DSSP file (Angstrom, degrees, kcal/mol; ACC not computed):
  #  RESIDUE AA STRUCTURE BP1 BP2  ACC     N-H-->O    O-->H-N    N-H-->O    O-->H-N    TCO  KAPPA ALPHA  PHI   PSI    X-CA   Y-CA   Z-CA
    1    1 A X              0   0    0      0, 0.0     2,-0.3     0, 0.0     3,-0.0   0.000 360.0 360.0 360.0 139.8  -17.2   40.5   12.0
    2    2 A X        -     0   0    0      1,-0.1    11,-0.1    11,-0.0     2,-0.1  -0.680 360.0 -99.0 -93.1 146.8  -14.3   38.3   11.1
    3    3 A X        -     0   0    0      9,-0.5     9,-2.2    -2,-0.3     2,-0.4  -0.406  36.7-149.7 -65.3 139.6  -13.8   34.8   12.6
    4    4 A X  B     -A   11   0A   0      7,-0.2     7,-0.3    -2,-0.1    -1,-0.0  -0.914  21.3-107.7-112.4 136.8  -11.3   34.7   15.4
    5    5 A X    >   -     0   0    0      5,-2.5     3,-2.4    -2,-0.4     5,-0.0  -0.207  34.5-108.2 -59.3 153.1   -9.2   31.6   16.2
    6    6 A X  T 3  S+     0   0    0      1,-0.3    -1,-0.1     2,-0.1    -2,-0.0   0.788 120.3  53.0 -56.5 -29.3  -10.2   29.7   19.3
    7    7 A X  T 3  S-     0   0    0      3,-0.0    -1,-0.3     1,-0.0    -2,-0.1   0.497 109.7-123.8 -85.8  -2.2   -7.1   31.0   21.2
    8    8 A X  S <  S+     0   0    0     -3,-2.4    -2,-0.1     2,-0.2    15,-0.1   0.621  79.9 114.2  74.8  13.3   -8.0   34.6   20.3
    9    9 A X  S    S+     0   0    0      1,-0.1    11,-3.1    10,-0.1     2,-0.3   0.797  74.6  22.7 -86.9 -29.1   -4.6   35.2   18.7
   10   10 A X  E     - B   0  19A   0      9,-0.3    -5,-2.5    -5,-0.0     2,-0.3  -0.925  55.2-151.8-136.8 156.4   -5.8   35.8   15.1
   11   11 A X  E     -AB   4  18A   0      7,-2.4     7,-2.5    -2,-0.3     2,-0.5  -0.901  27.0-126.4-120.1 159.9   -8.7   36.8   13.0
   12   12 A X  E     + B   0  17A   0     -9,-2.2    -9,-0.5    -2,-0.3     2,-0.4  -0.914  25.3 176.6-116.0 127.6   -9.2   35.6    9.4
   13   13 A X  E >  S- B   0  16A   0      3,-2.4     3,-1.8    -2,-0.5    -2,-0.0  -0.990  77.1 -19.1-128.5 121.5   -9.8   37.8    6.4
   14   14 A X  T 3  S-     0   0    0     -2,-0.4    -1,-0.1     1,-0.3     3,-0.1   0.864 128.7 -50.9  50.7  41.5  -10.0   36.2    2.9
   15   15 A X  T 3  S+     0   0    0      1,-0.2    75,-2.7    74,-0.1    76,-0.5   0.555 114.8 115.1  78.8   8.4   -8.3   33.1    4.2
   16   16 A X  E <   -BC  13  89A   0     -3,-1.8    -3,-2.4    73,-0.3     2,-0.3  -0.914  63.0-126.9-116.4 139.4   -5.4   34.9    5.8
   17   17 A X  E     -B   12   0A   0     71,-3.1    70,-2.7    -2,-0.4     2,-0.4  -0.647  23.4-172.9 -83.1 135.7   -4.5   35.1    9.5
   18   18 A X  E     -B   11   0A   0     -7,-2.5    -7,-2.4    -2,-0.3     2,-0.1  -0.999  28.9-113.3-128.6 130.6   -4.0   38.6   11.0
   19   19 A X  E     -B   10   0A   0     -2,-0.4    -9,-0.3    53,-0.4   -10,-0.1  -0.381  30.5-130.3 -67.2 135.3   -2.8   38.9   14.6
   20   20 A X        -     0   0    0    -11,-3.1    -1,-0.1     1,-0.1     3,-0.1  -0.357  33.0 -86.0 -77.1 161.8   -5.3   40.4   17.1
   21   21 A X        -     0   0    0      1,-0.1     2,-0.3    -2,-0.1    50,-0.2  -0.383  56.7 -89.3 -63.8 145.6   -4.5   43.3   19.4
   22   22 A X    >   -     0   0    0     48,-3.1     3,-1.5     1,-0.2    -1,-0.1  -0.429  32.6-152.9 -59.2 116.9   -2.9   42.2   22.7
   23   23 A X  T 3  S+     0   0    0     -2,-0.3    -1,-0.2     1,-0.3    -2,-0.1   0.621  88.6  72.3 -71.1  -9.9   -5.8   41.6   25.1
   24   24 A X  T 3  S+     0   0    0      2,-0.1    -1,-0.3    53,-0.0     2,-0.2   0.550  74.6 102.9 -80.7  -7.3   -3.5   42.5   28.0
   25   25 A X  S <  S-     0   0    0     -3,-1.5     2,-0.0    45,-0.1    45,-0.0  -0.504  80.0-113.9 -73.5 143.2   -3.6   46.2   27.1
   26   26 A X     >  -     0   0    0     -2,-0.2     4,-2.7     1,-0.1     5,-0.2  -0.380  26.7-113.3 -68.3 158.1   -5.8   48.3   29.2
   27   27 A X  H  > S+     0   0    0      1,-0.2     4,-2.5     2,-0.2     5,-0.2   0.888 118.1  51.7 -61.5 -39.0   -8.8   49.8   27.4
   28   28 A X  H  > S+     0   0    0      2,-0.2     4,-2.2     1,-0.2    -1,-0.2   0.915 111.9  45.7 -64.8 -42.6   -7.3   53.3   27.8
   29   29 A X  H  > S+     0   0    0      2,-0.2     4,-2.5     1,-0.2    -2,-0.2   0.914 112.6  50.8 -66.9 -42.5   -4.0   52.3   26.3
   30   30 A X  H  X S+     0   0    0     -4,-2.7     4,-2.6     1,-0.2     5,-0.2   0.932 111.4  48.1 -60.0 -46.3   -5.6   50.4   23.4
   31   31 A X  H  X S+     0   0    0     -4,-2.5     4,-2.3     1,-0.2    -1,-0.2   0.902 111.0  50.9 -62.5 -41.0   -7.8   53.4   22.6
   32   32 A X  H  X S+     0   0    0     -4,-2.2     4,-2.0     1,-0.2    -1,-0.2   0.921 113.1  45.6 -61.4 -44.1   -4.7   55.7   22.7
   33   33 A X  H  X S+     0   0    0     -4,-2.5     4,-2.4     2,-0.2    -2,-0.2   0.873 111.0  51.8 -70.0 -37.4   -2.8   53.4   20.4
   34   34 A X  H  X S+     0   0    0     -4,-2.6     4,-2.6     2,-0.2    -1,-0.2   0.907 109.4  51.1 -64.2 -40.7   -5.7   53.0   18.0
   35   35 A X  H  X S+     0   0    0     -4,-2.3     4,-2.2     2,-0.2    -2,-0.2   0.915 110.6  48.7 -61.6 -42.5   -6.0   56.8   17.8
   36   36 A X  H  X S+     0   0    0     -4,-2.0     4,-2.3     2,-0.2    -2,-0.2   0.889 110.9  51.5 -63.6 -39.0   -2.3   57.0   17.0
   37   37 A X  H  X S+     0   0    0     -4,-2.4     4,-2.5     2,-0.2    -2,-0.2   0.924 109.9  47.9 -63.9 -44.9   -2.7   54.3   14.3
   38   38 A X  H  X S+     0   0    0     -4,-2.6     4,-2.1     2,-0.2    -2,-0.2   0.892 111.6  50.7 -64.8 -39.0   -5.6   56.2   12.7
   39   39 A X  H  X S+     0   0    0     -4,-2.2     4,-1.9     2,-0.2    -1,-0.2   0.918 111.3  48.7 -62.2 -43.4   -3.6   59.4   12.7
   40   40 A X  H  X S+     0   0    0     -4,-2.3     4,-2.0     1,-0.2    23,-0.2   0.888 109.1  52.4 -65.3 -39.5   -0.6   57.6   11.2
   41   41 A X  H  X S+     0   0    0     -4,-2.5     4,-2.0     1,-0.2    -1,-0.2   0.884 108.7  50.4 -65.0 -37.3   -2.8   56.1    8.5
   42   42 A X  H  X S+     0   0    0     -4,-2.1     4,-2.4     1,-0.2    -1,-0.2   0.882 108.2  53.6 -65.4 -36.4   -4.2   59.5    7.6
   43   43 A X  H  X S+     0   0    0     -4,-1.9     4,-2.5     2,-0.2    -2,-0.2   0.868 105.7  53.4 -65.9 -36.0   -0.6   60.8    7.4
   44   44 A X  H  X S+     0   0    0     -4,-2.0     4,-2.3    15,-0.2    -2,-0.2   0.943 110.0  47.8 -60.9 -47.5    0.2   58.0    4.9
   45   45 A X  H  X S+     0   0    0     -4,-2.0     4,-2.3     1,-0.2    -2,-0.2   0.918 112.9  48.0 -59.9 -44.5   -2.7   59.1    2.7
   46   46 A X  H  X S+     0   0    0     -4,-2.4     4,-2.5     1,-0.2    -1,-0.2   0.899 110.9  50.9 -64.4 -40.7   -1.7   62.7    2.9
   47   47 A X  H  X>S+     0   0    0     -4,-2.5     5,-2.0     2,-0.2     4,-0.7   0.887 110.4  49.3 -65.9 -38.1    2.0   61.8    2.0
   48   48 A X  H ><5S+     0   0    0     -4,-2.3     3,-0.6     2,-0.2    -1,-0.2   0.925 111.5  49.5 -64.6 -43.3    0.8   59.8   -1.0
   49   49 A X  H 3<5S+     0   0    0     -4,-2.3    -2,-0.2     1,-0.2    -1,-0.2   0.902 115.4  42.6 -62.1 -41.6   -1.4   62.7   -2.1
   50   50 A X  H 3<5S-     0   0    0     -4,-2.5    -1,-0.2    -5,-0.2    -2,-0.2   0.518 104.6-131.4 -83.8  -4.3    1.5   65.2   -1.8
   51   51 A X  T <<5 +     0   0    0     -4,-0.7     2,-0.7    -3,-0.6    -3,-0.2   0.897  51.7 154.1  54.3  44.0    4.0   62.7   -3.3
   52   52 A X     >< -     0   0    0     -5,-2.0     4,-2.3     1,-0.2    -1,-0.2  -0.877  28.1-168.4-105.4 101.3    6.4   63.4   -0.5
   53   53 A X  H  > S+     0   0    0     -2,-0.7     4,-2.3     1,-0.2    -1,-0.2   0.850  86.1  49.7 -62.4 -35.9    8.6   60.3   -0.1
   54   54 A X  H  > S+     0   0    0      2,-0.2     4,-2.4     1,-0.2    -1,-0.2   0.922 111.8  47.6 -69.5 -42.5   10.1   61.4    3.2
   55   55 A X  H  > S+     0   0    0      1,-0.2     4,-2.6     2,-0.2    -2,-0.2   0.878 111.6  52.3 -63.4 -36.9    6.7   62.1    4.7
   56   56 A X  H  X S+     0   0    0     -4,-2.3     4,-2.7    -9,-0.2     5,-0.2   0.919 109.2  48.6 -65.9 -44.0    5.5   58.7    3.4
   57   57 A X  H  X S+     0   0    0     -4,-2.3     4,-2.1     2,-0.2    -2,-0.2   0.934 114.2  46.6 -59.7 -46.3    8.5   56.9    5.0
   58   58 A X  H  X S+     0   0    0     -4,-2.4     4,-1.8     2,-0.2    -2,-0.2   0.903 113.0  48.7 -64.1 -42.0    7.8   58.7    8.3
   59   59 A X  H  X S+     0   0    0     -4,-2.6     4,-2.2     2,-0.2   -15,-0.2   0.917 111.2  49.4 -66.1 -43.1    4.1   58.0    8.2
   60   60 A X  H  X S+     0   0    0     -4,-2.7     4,-2.5     1,-0.2    -1,-0.2   0.874 109.0  53.2 -64.2 -35.9    4.6   54.3    7.4
   61   61 A X  H  X S+     0   0    0     -4,-2.1     4,-2.4    -5,-0.2    -1,-0.2   0.870 108.1  51.1 -65.2 -35.7    7.0   54.1   10.3
   62   62 A X  H  X S+     0   0    0     -4,-1.8     4,-2.2     2,-0.2    -2,-0.2   0.887 109.0  50.4 -68.1 -39.2    4.4   55.6   12.6
   63   63 A X  H  X S+     0   0    0     -4,-2.2     4,-2.4   -23,-0.2    -2,-0.2   0.947 112.2  47.5 -60.9 -48.1    1.8   53.0   11.4
   64   64 A X  H  X S+     0   0    0     -4,-2.5     4,-2.5     1,-0.2    -2,-0.2   0.911 110.3  51.8 -61.3 -43.0    4.3   50.2   12.1
   65   65 A X  H  X S+     0   0    0     -4,-2.4     4,-2.4     1,-0.2    -1,-0.2   0.902 111.1  47.6 -61.7 -41.1    5.2   51.6   15.6
   66   66 A X  H  X S+     0   0    0     -4,-2.2     4,-2.0     2,-0.2    -1,-0.2   0.911 112.2  49.1 -66.4 -41.7    1.5   51.8   16.5
   67   67 A X  H  X>S+     0   0    0     -4,-2.4     5,-2.1     2,-0.2     6,-1.1   0.874 111.5  49.4 -67.9 -36.2    0.8   48.2   15.3
   68   68 A X  H ><5S+     0   0    0     -4,-2.5     3,-1.0     4,-0.2    -1,-0.2   0.931 110.9  50.0 -65.1 -44.9    3.8   46.9   17.2
   69   69 A X  H 3<5S+     0   0    0     -4,-2.4    -2,-0.2     1,-0.3    -1,-0.2   0.843 109.4  51.8 -63.0 -33.0    2.6   48.7   20.3
   70   70 A X  H 3<5S-     0   0    0     -4,-2.0   -48,-3.1    -5,-0.1    -1,-0.3   0.643 116.6-117.1 -75.8 -14.4   -0.8   47.1   19.8
   71   71 A X  T <<5S+     0   0    0     -3,-1.0     6,-0.3    -4,-0.7    -3,-0.2   0.530  85.6 116.2  90.1   6.9    0.8   43.7   19.5
   72   72 A X  S   <S+     0   0    0     -5,-2.1   -53,-0.4    -6,-0.2     2,-0.3   0.643  82.7  18.9 -84.1 -15.3   -0.4   43.2   15.9
   73   73 A X  S    S+     0   0    0     -6,-1.1    -2,-0.2     2,-0.1     2,-0.1  -0.868 107.4  30.8-139.9 173.0    3.2   43.1   14.6
   74   74 A X  S    S+     0   0    0     -2,-0.3     3,-0.1    -3,-0.0    -5,-0.0  -0.371 107.5  12.7  75.7-153.2    6.6   42.5   16.1
   75   75 A X  S    S-     0   0    0      1,-0.1    -2,-0.1    -2,-0.1     2,-0.0  -0.253  87.7-107.0 -59.6 142.7    7.1   40.3   19.1
   76   76 A X        -     0   0    0      1,-0.1    -1,-0.1     6,-0.1    -4,-0.1  -0.328  16.0-140.6 -68.7 154.0    4.1   38.1   20.0
   77   77 A X  S    S+     0   0    0     -6,-0.3     2,-0.2    -3,-0.1    -1,-0.1   0.570  76.3  86.4 -93.6 -10.9    2.1   39.0   23.1
   78   78 A X        -     0   0    0      4,-0.1     3,-0.2     1,-0.1    -2,-0.1  -0.556  63.4-153.4 -88.8 160.0    1.5   35.4   24.2
   79   79 A X        +     0   0    0     -2,-0.2    -1,-0.1     1,-0.1    -2,-0.0   0.190  68.4  93.4-120.9  15.6    4.1   33.6   26.4
   80   80 A X  S    S-     0   0    0      2,-0.1    -1,-0.1     1,-0.0    -2,-0.0   0.401  95.7-111.9 -93.3   4.9    3.7   29.9   25.7
   81   81 A X        +     0   0    0      1,-0.3    -2,-0.1    -3,-0.2     2,-0.1   0.479  63.4 152.4  82.8   2.1    6.4   29.8   22.9
   82   82 A X        -     0   0    0      1,-0.1    -1,-0.3     0, 0.0    -4,-0.1  -0.385  47.8-108.9 -65.7 143.2    3.9   29.1   20.1
   83   83 A X        -     0   0    0      1,-0.1     2,-0.5    -2,-0.1    -1,-0.1  -0.196  30.1-107.1 -69.4 165.4    5.1   30.4   16.7
   84   84 A X        +     0   0    0      1,-0.1    -1,-0.1     2,-0.1    -9,-0.0  -0.808  28.9 179.9 -96.4 131.1    3.6   33.4   15.0
   85   85 A X    >   +     0   0    0     -2,-0.5     3,-2.0     3,-0.1   -68,-0.3   0.079  27.1 151.7-114.1  20.6    1.4   32.8   11.9
   86   86 A X  T 3  S+     0   0    0      1,-0.3   -68,-0.2   -68,-0.1     3,-0.1  -0.288  72.7   7.3 -56.7 133.5    0.6   36.4   11.3
   87   87 A X  T 3  S+     0   0    0    -70,-2.7    -1,-0.3     1,-0.3     2,-0.3   0.630 102.1 127.3  68.5  17.0   -0.1   37.1    7.6
   88   88 A X  S <  S-     0   0    0     -3,-2.0   -71,-3.1   -71,-0.2     2,-0.3  -0.690  71.1 -96.0 -99.1 156.5    0.0   33.4    6.7
   89   89 A X  B >   -C   16   0A   0     -2,-0.3     3,-1.4   -73,-0.2   -73,-0.3  -0.546  26.5-138.1 -68.4 131.2   -2.7   31.5    4.9
   90   90 A X  G >  S+     0   0    0    -75,-2.7     3,-1.5    -2,-0.3     5,-0.2   0.844 103.3  62.2 -61.0 -33.0   -5.0   29.8    7.4
   91   91 A X  G 3  S+     0   0    0    -76,-0.5    -1,-0.3     1,-0.3     5,-0.1   0.732 103.9  49.3 -65.2 -21.9   -5.0   26.7    5.2
   92   92 A X  G <  S+     0   0    0     -3,-1.4    -1,-0.3     4,-0.1     2,-0.3  -0.034 105.0  74.3-105.9  29.4   -1.3   26.4    5.7
   93   93 A X  S X  S-     0   0    0     -3,-1.5     3,-1.7    -5,-0.1     4,-0.2  -0.809  96.9 -96.7-133.6 171.5   -1.4   26.7    9.5
   94   94 A X  T 3  S+     0   0    0      1,-0.3     4,-0.3    -2,-0.3     3,-0.3   0.620 119.8  65.9 -64.9 -10.3   -2.4   24.7   12.6
   95   95 A X  T 3> S+     0   0    0     -5,-0.2     4,-2.7     1,-0.2    -1,-0.3   0.409  71.5  99.3 -89.3   1.4   -5.8   26.5   12.4
   96   96 A X  H <> S+     0   0    0     -3,-1.7     4,-2.6     1,-0.2     5,-0.2   0.905  82.7  45.2 -58.0 -47.6   -6.7   24.9    9.0
   97   97 A X  H  > S+     0   0    0     -3,-0.3     4,-3.2    -4,-0.2     5,-0.3   0.931 113.6  50.3 -65.4 -44.7   -9.0   22.2   10.5
   98   98 A X  H  >>S+     0   0    0     -4,-0.3     4,-3.2     1,-0.2     5,-0.7   0.941 113.1  46.5 -55.9 -48.1  -10.7   24.7   12.8
   99   99 A X  I  X>S+     0   0    0     -4,-2.7     5,-2.9     1,-0.2     4,-1.4   0.923 115.4  45.5 -62.8 -44.8  -11.3   27.1    9.9
  100  100 A X  I  <>S+     0   0    0     -4,-2.6     5,-0.8    -5,-0.2    -2,-0.2   0.933 122.9  34.8 -63.9 -46.9  -12.6   24.3    7.6
  101  101 A X  I  <5S+     0   0    0     -4,-3.2    -2,-0.2    -5,-0.2    -3,-0.2   0.931 128.8  30.2 -74.8 -47.7  -14.8   22.7   10.3
  102  102 A X  I  <5S+     0   0    0     -4,-3.2    -3,-0.2    -5,-0.3    -2,-0.2   0.773 131.9  21.8 -90.2 -28.9  -16.0   25.8   12.2
  103  103 A X  I ><<S+     0   0    0     -4,-1.4     3,-1.2    -5,-0.7    -3,-0.2   0.854 126.5  37.2-108.9 -56.9  -16.1   28.6    9.7
  104  104 A X  I 3 <S+     0   0    0     -5,-2.9    -4,-0.2     1,-0.2    -3,-0.2   0.815 116.0  55.7 -69.8 -27.7  -16.3   27.3    6.1
  105  105 A X  T 3 <S+     0   0    0     -5,-0.8     2,-0.3    -6,-0.4    -1,-0.2   0.465  81.1 113.7 -83.4  -0.8  -18.6   24.4    7.1
  106  106 A X  S <  S-     0   0    0     -3,-1.2     2,-0.6     1,-0.1    -4,-0.1  -0.535  71.4-125.0 -75.0 132.3  -21.2   26.8    8.7
  107  107 A X        -     0   0    0     -2,-0.3    -1,-0.1     1,-0.1    -2,-0.1  -0.676  15.3-148.8 -75.7 119.5  -24.5   26.9    6.9
  108  108 A X              0   0    0     -2,-0.6    -1,-0.1     1,-0.3    -2,-0.0   0.608 360.0 360.0 -69.7 -10.1  -25.1   30.6    6.1
  109  109 A X              0   0    0      0, 0.0    -1,-0.3     0, 0.0    -2,-0.0   0.493 360.0 360.0 -82.2 360.0  -28.9   30.2    6.3
């Protein structure tokens, strides 16, 4: 499991912030969108294998559309006006102290 920021907006992988799925989605809608995302990712793999540039463009567009619908890309899902730090280094964000204190400072034993 990856550490999630205290506000639930991001999770951290290898020091980089990634936007979480919109928690306001119903479970049924989230599952539908995740299924669409996985289908689109398989289509990307197939297009790469077949070396079909048009199929690859279409598949990547489907991945992007699913991620936007999930709230992981595109307009932010929170409404307090806070900026988006998606795909930014946690060390260069307002979450740097939290990450340093709460995650990196944790004794693994």
